[in-house]
C-alpha positions in Angstrom: 2.6 14.5 -9.0 5.8 16.6 -9.0 3.8 19.8 -9.6 1.7 19.0 -6.5 4.7 18.3 -4.2 4.2 21.3 -1.9 0.5 20.7 -1.7 1.0 17.1 -0.7 3.1 18.2 2.2 0.5 20.6 3.3 -2.3 18.0 2.8 -0.3 15.6 5.1 -0.4 18.2 7.9 -4.1 18.9 7.2 -5.0 15.2 7.5 -2.9 14.9 10.6 -5.0 17.6 12.1 -8.3 15.9 11.0 -9.1 17.8 7.8 -9.5 15.2 5.0 -10.9 17.4 2.2 -8.8 17.9 -0.8 -10.9 20.6 -2.6 -9.0 23.5 -1.0 -6.4 23.2 -3.8 -6.5 22.9 -7.6 -4.4 19.8 -8.2 -2.3 19.4 -11.3 -3.0 15.6 -11.1 -6.2 14.4 -9.4 -4.4 11.3 -8.2 -1.8 13.3 -6.2 -3.8 13.5 -2.9 -3.8 9.7 -2.8 -0.2 9.6 -1.6 -1.3 11.3 1.7 -4.1 8.8 2.5 -1.8 6.8 4.9 -1.8 9.7 7.2 -5.6 9.6 7.5 -5.5 5.8 8.0 -2.9 6.0 10.7 -4.8 8.8 12.4 -8.0 6.8 12.5 -6.8 3.2 13.0 -3.5 3.7 14.9 -2.2 0.4 13.5 0.7 -1.4 15.3 2.9 -1.1 12.2 3.0 0.9 9.0 5.0 0.3 5.9 5.1 2.6 2.9 7.0 2.1 -0.4 7.3 4.4 -3.4 9.7 5.8 -6.0 12.8 7.6 -4.5 11.3 11.0 -5.4 8.7 10.5 -2.6 11.4 10.2 0.1 10.9 13.8 1.2 7.2 13.3 1.8 7.9 10.0 3.7 10.3 12.1 5.9 7.5 14.6 6.5 5.1 11.8 7.4 7.7 10.3 9.7 7.6 13.5 11.8 3.8 13.2 12.1 4.0 9.5 13.1 6.7 10.2 15.7 4.4 12.8 17.3 1.8 10.1 17.6 4.3 7.8 19.5 5.6 5.7 16.6 9.2 4.6 16.2 10.0 5.3 12.5 12.7 4.6 10.0 12.9 6.3 6.6 15.4 5.7 3.8 16.0 4.0 0.5 16.5 0.2 0.0 17.8 -1.6 -3.0 15.9 -4.8 -3.9 19.1 -6.5 -5.2 20.5 -6.3 -1.7 17.8 -8.7 -0.5 18.1 -11.4 -3.1 15.7 -10.0 -5.7 17.3 -10.2 -9.2 16.5 -6.6 -9.9 18.2 -3.2 -9.1 15.0 -1.6 -7.9 15.6 1.3 -5.5 12.6 2.5 -3.5 11.9 5.0 -0.7 10.7 3.1 2.4 8.9 4.2 5.6 8.5 1.7 8.4 6.8 2.6 11.6 5.7 0.8 14.8 4.1 1.8 18.0 5.0 -1.5 19.7 8.7 -1.9 19.0 11.8 0.0 17.9 12.1 0.1 14.1 15.4 -0.6 12.2 16.0 -1.3 8.6 16.4 -4.9 7.5 19.9 -6.2 7.3 20.9 -6.8 3.6 21.5 -10.4 2.7 23.2 -9.8 -0.7 25.8 -7.5 -2.1 27.3 -6.6 -5.5 30.7 -7.4 -4.0 30.1 -9.7 -1.1 32.2 -9.2 2.0 34.2 -12.1 3.6 33.3 -13.8 6.9 34.7 -11.9 9.9 36.5 -13.6 12.8 33.2 -14.2 14.6 31.6 -15.9 11.6 29.4 -13.0 10.6 29.4 -10.3 7.9 29.0 -12.7 5.0 26.6 -11.8 2.3 25.7 -13.6 -0.9 26.3 -12.2 -4.3 23.5 -10.4 -6.1 21.2 -12.8 -7.9 21.5 -12.2 -11.7 18.9 -12.4 -14.4 20.8 -15.4 -15.8 20.6 -17.2 -12.5 17.0 -16.4 -12.0 15.8 -17.3 -15.5 18.3 -19.9 -16.5 19.8 -17.8 -19.3 23.4 -17.8 -20.5 25.3 -15.1 -18.6 26.4 -13.6 -21.9 22.8 -12.6 -22.9 21.6 -9.1 -22.6 18.3 -7.3 -22.4 17.2 -4.1 -24.0 14.0 -2.0 -24.5 12.2 -2.9 -27.7 10.6 -0.5 -30.2 12.6 2.4 -28.8 10.7 2.5 -25.5 12.6 3.7 -22.5 12.1 0.8 -20.1 15.4 1.1 -18.2 14.9 3.4 -15.2 18.2 2.9 -13.3 20.5 3.0 -16.3 18.9 5.8 -18.2 19.8 5.7 -21.9 22.0 2.6 -21.9 20.4 0.4 -24.6 21.6 -3.0 -23.4 21.9 -4.6 -19.9 23.9 -7.8 -19.3 22.1 -10.8 -17.9 25.1 -11.5 -15.7 23.8 -9.0 -13.2 20.4 -8.2 -11.7 17.7 -6.8 -14.0 17.1 -3.1 -14.3 14.0 -1.8 -12.6 10.9 -3.6 -13.8 8.0 -1.2 -14.6 4.6 -1.7 -16.1 5.8 -1.9 -19.7 8.5 -4.5 -19.0 7.1 -6.9 -21.6 8.5 -4.5 -24.2 12.0 -5.7 -23.2 13.9 -8.1 -25.4 16.4 -10.8 -24.6 19.4 -10.8 -26.9 21.4 -14.0 -27.0 25.1 -14.4 -27.9 24.1 -17.1 -30.3 20.8 -17.6 -32.2 18.4 -19.6 -30.1 16.4 -22.6 -31.2 12.7 -22.1 -30.4 10.0 -24.6 -31.3 6.3 -24.0 -31.0 6.7 -20.7 -29.1 4.1 -18.1 -29.8 2.7 -14.9 -28.3 4.8 -13.1 -25.7 7.8 -15.4 -26.2 7.7 -15.4 -30.0 11.2 -15.2 -31.7 11.9 -11.9 -33.5 14.9 -11.0 -35.7 16.1 -8.6 -33.0 15.4 -10.7 -30.0 13.0 -12.7 -27.8 10.2 -10.8 -26.0 10.5 -11.2 -22.2 7.3 -12.9 -21.0 5.1 -11.8 -18.1 6.2 -14.9 -16.2 9.9 -14.0 -16.7 9.2 -10.4 -15.6 7.5 -11.8 -12.5 10.4 -14.0 -11.7 12.7 -10.9 -11.8 10.4 -9.4 -9.1 10.8 -12.6 -7.0 7.4 -14.1 -7.9 7.4 -17.9 -8.3 7.8 -19.1 -11.9 4.4 -20.8 -11.8 2.5 -17.8 -10.3 -1.0 -17.8 -11.8 -1.1 -14.4 -13.6 -4.4 -13.3 -14.9 
């Protein structure tokens, strides 16, 4: 969608004015216009609240939409939030737009921090430490994870091959099952097959483990 960035901004204005067609432009990616559909929904439905979430690169479009929503009487907050600051064992940063036509909108107060602050004299200001992969999955803190088969799975840390389990996970994306867990000591695995099968270079992270790192319950019924 990067090649369609300018067209998406124009489409947001067109939809705000009531023109929903997308055939006025030759799109580099046919899916690009979908990111503007919330403008049409808000125009037609006037919901009490709106929440949009996307990768950080979309922040500029969210700011554009915020101007449209404010013109319609919404209170709007736009910015980026880090999942680890809210107790999710993952350093996922995302662009967020929150809007309401019935109350003043403010961003949620973080509950966790990489380096927690102490309690102030009034008993406030205390945050918990980021939840680590080791804490979430019951791993030894000395374990690490890395992309397997040379695939670039680590979004936040770029080309760094390994990531310590003593901190939150890197951003989980669709191919996260290609991650491997690397233990400090050889594990003992009995009767484990499929996604958790032992490999000479590590243990494949299972879909259930990837789900836990995104704050899903361990027994969530995937599939």
